[in-house]
N, C-alpha and C positions, 0 to 999 in steps of 0.2 A: 504494500500500500504506500502511496506517496502522501507525504504529510508536509504541511507548511506550518511551522510553529512561530508564534509571536511571543517572545519572552517579555517580561516586565509588563504584562497586560494588567489592566485594572482589576480584572477578575478572571478566574479560570473558566474556560468554556470551549465547547466544540461548536464551531460556527456552521459547519456543514461541508458539503462537497461542492467544489467550484471547478469550472473549466479553467485550465491553465496550460498554455502551450498546446501540445498535441494529446493531452489527456486530462485527467481530473486529479485534484488534490483534496485532501481533507484538511481544512484549516482549523487550527486550535490556538487558543490563547492560554498562556500560563503566567502566573505571577512571579515565578522564579527568574533569577538573573541568568543570562547566557554565559555562565562561567563554570568551569569544572564539571560539566555535564549535568548541572542542576536543572536546566530547562528540559533536557532530554528525559531525565528521571521524572520530572513533573508531568511531562506529556504522556509518558507511559502510564503513570499512576492515574491520570485523568481518563485515558482510554480504558484502562482496566476497570475503573469504577463505572464508567458509562455502559460498558458492554458486559458486565459481570464475568470477567475472565481473570485468571491469575496473572499477575504482573510478569511472572516467569515465562509466559507464552509470547511476550512482545520483545523484539530485538531490533535495535537500530542497526541496519546493515550498510547504510551509506548516508553521508551528510551529517555526521555527528557534530561537526563544528560549524554548520551553517543552518539557516532557517529551513531550507528544503531538505527533507529527509526521506529515506526509504525505510519502512518498518516492516519486518516480517512478523506475522501473527501465526503462531503454530496452531494446528488443528485441522480438522476435516474441512476442506474448502466449502462443501455444500452446507454444512452446519454453520460455519462462520458467516457465509453469505446470507443465510436465513436470519441469523441473529442481527446482522448489520441492517438488513431490510426492515426487520421489526423495529429496531432502534430508530431508523429514519422515519418510519411511519408514525411513531410515537412523538418524535421530537422536531421533525421538520416537514410536517405535512402541510 
């Protein structure tokens, strides 16, 4: 999953999926500073809370030091997609 993280945001939140370039990104805001991996950890914690998944299933695989990140979410793709669709229906309909 492609993620765009805004550190030092006024509040933590998942803003939704947006078109960017030749694909889509999930935009999130976190209150943590972009230093020492704090914003990455905060983004993972936020996603784990929103989608009730263990934090251990999320891994930043690219972009650890920039706002644009690639995050791997471990699990069955069909199950994860169903959970994401349910979350989107509840929160961004």
